[in-house]
C-alpha positions, 0 to 999 in steps of 0.5 A: 267897422271903423279904422281903429276897430279894423286895426284891433282885428288885425292885431288879434289875428297877429297875436293868435298867429304869434302864439301858434308859432311859439311866441309869448305875448308880453304887452300890447299897444305899449305907449312910449310917450310922445314917441309912438306905440308898439303894437305887440311885445313878445318873447320867444326862446328868451329873446324880446321882439317888438312887433308892428302889425300891418294889414290890408284888404288888397294889394292895390297900394302895395304890400302891408309891409311896404307902408312902413316908412324909414321914419316909422322904423326910427320911431319903432326903435326909439319906442323899443328903447323907451319900453326897455327903460320903462320895464327896467330891462337890460338893454341889448339886441332888439328884434323887430318883427312885421306881421303882415296880414292880407285879407282874402275874401274869408281868410287871411294870408299872414307873413312874418318879416324879420327886420333889423333897424 
């Protein structure tokens, strides 16, 4: 599997996890022009969530969430604003979530991290 295929597999796992936990998937891989991409846009209880998916096969280089730089967080916020404008939604509080996935032999450990940027 190449890097892109592995990323797509992690996104599939994240979507299944979110749905099992009461989220509704609205969009996937939304391109915000030259700013960046939002992995998943979801809703839960009437609130909008922008989801970044990070997966790793080991903790040798730290947890998946630790790989998200301040610059990436800034781009996520700008991408979320772009999404809201593109979808003609009312701007308000934005929820950011990281779905952290760690592959363990034949299973996955999933951690949902609420972020505020």
